[in-house]
N, C-alpha and C positions, 0 to 999 in steps of 0.2 A: 504494500500500500504506500501511498504517497507520504513523504515526510511533511509534517505539519509545523506550523509556527507555534509550537507548544513544547514544553519539556517532554522528554521521553519517559514513559512509565512501562512497567511490565504488564503487558496486555496479553491475556490468554487467547490464543488462536488455535483452531484445529481444522482439519480437512477430512471430510467423509464423502466417499463416492464422487470425488472430483469437485465438491463444493467446499468453499471456505466459510468458516464460522468464527465469530468473535464472542467472548463471554461478557455478558452484561452483569456487572456486580450488583446492580440495584435490583434487577428482576431475578437474579440468580439462575440464569439460563443462557445457553448459546443461541445466537441469532445469526442469520445469514449476513456475511460480511459484505456490506455495500459501502461505497465511498462516504455516504452521509452517516452511516452507523460508525464507521471508523472515526469520523470527526466527533460524533457524540460521545463515544466511549473514552476517547482521549481527553476531550474537554471536561467531562465529568470527573475524570481522575485529577485533572488540574484543579477543579473546584475543591475536591476532597483533600488532596495532598498539599496543595500550595495555598489555597484560600480558606481551608478549614471548614468547609461546608459539611454538615453531618449527613452521612450517607442515608440515614433513615428519614431525612426530611426532603429527599429528592424524589420526585414522582415523574415517571417517564410516560409519554403519550397519554396525557390527560384529555379525556373527551370533552367537547364543548359543542354547542349548537349556535350557528350564526345564520339568521334568515332561513330557518327550517333545514339548513344543511348541517349534517353531522361532520365535525372536523376533529382533529387531534392536535393539541399543542405538544411540541417535541418534549420539552422538559419544564417542570414547574418546581420551584424550591420554596419550601415553607420556612417561615420564621415563627416558631411556636406553632400555633394552630392556623395562622393566616398565610395565604400565598404571598410571597414577597418578590420573587424573581421569575420571569418568564423568559425562556430561551428558545430560539429558533435556530436549527442547524441546517446547513446546506453542504452539499458535496464540495470538495476543493475546486472543482472546475466551474462551479456555479458562482457567478459574480454577485456580490452583495449590492443590490440595486434599490431604488426607491420602492419598487414593487415588494421586495422582501420586508422593508420597514412598514409598508402599508399592511402587509399580511400580519405581522406581529402586533401592529396597532389595532387591527380588527379583533384579534384574539384578546388583546388587553381590554377591549371594550367590555368583555365578559368578566375577566379576572380582576381587573383594576389593581394591578401590582405596581409598586413604586420603581422597580428596576426591570429593564429589558436588555437582553443580550442577543446579538445576532453573530453567528460565526460560521465560516466555511473552513475552519481549520488553519487558514492562512491569514485571514483578516478577522478581527474581533471588534465588535462595537458594543459599548455598554452605555445605556442612557438612564438617567434618573428622572422620573416623572414627578412633577409638582401639580397635583390635582387642584389645589386651591388657586394657583396662579394660571392654571390651564397651560402649562409650559413644560419643557423638558430641557435637559442639558446633557451633552455627551461627556462621559468621564474618560480620563486618560488611561484608566485601568479598571479591571473588575474588582469591586470592593471585597475585602475579607468578610467572612460571614458575620462576625461579631459587630461589624460597623453598619450592617444593613438597617 
């Protein structure tokens, strides 16, 4: 898989019947290794190892409904019992465009979390939402968990 703009972590991989799989530590199972899943698993390790996000407060593929359409948010991180960070992952070859930010913005109209992260493994964007001022600011780095 492609080298990402993240620290390297020991990621469990396996191959069965010519298919490659990656172990998801959150869901405790092997998943088909796609470029987007490669990004997600590496980024989640970054959150856990470097940013001290508790593994038990990370939820993957949280369902939501937008205009009667069933969707899934890639990753949601809780701070206590409330969702606090919404993350959208893309494959490394997918450019982070305005459309990606609009997608996570639509999802956040449901979750109303104060932090949004978008990553394709090469570029990472983190924004803090100020609901009172109806504004946002891009941060220069992903915050550590205790500062959320």
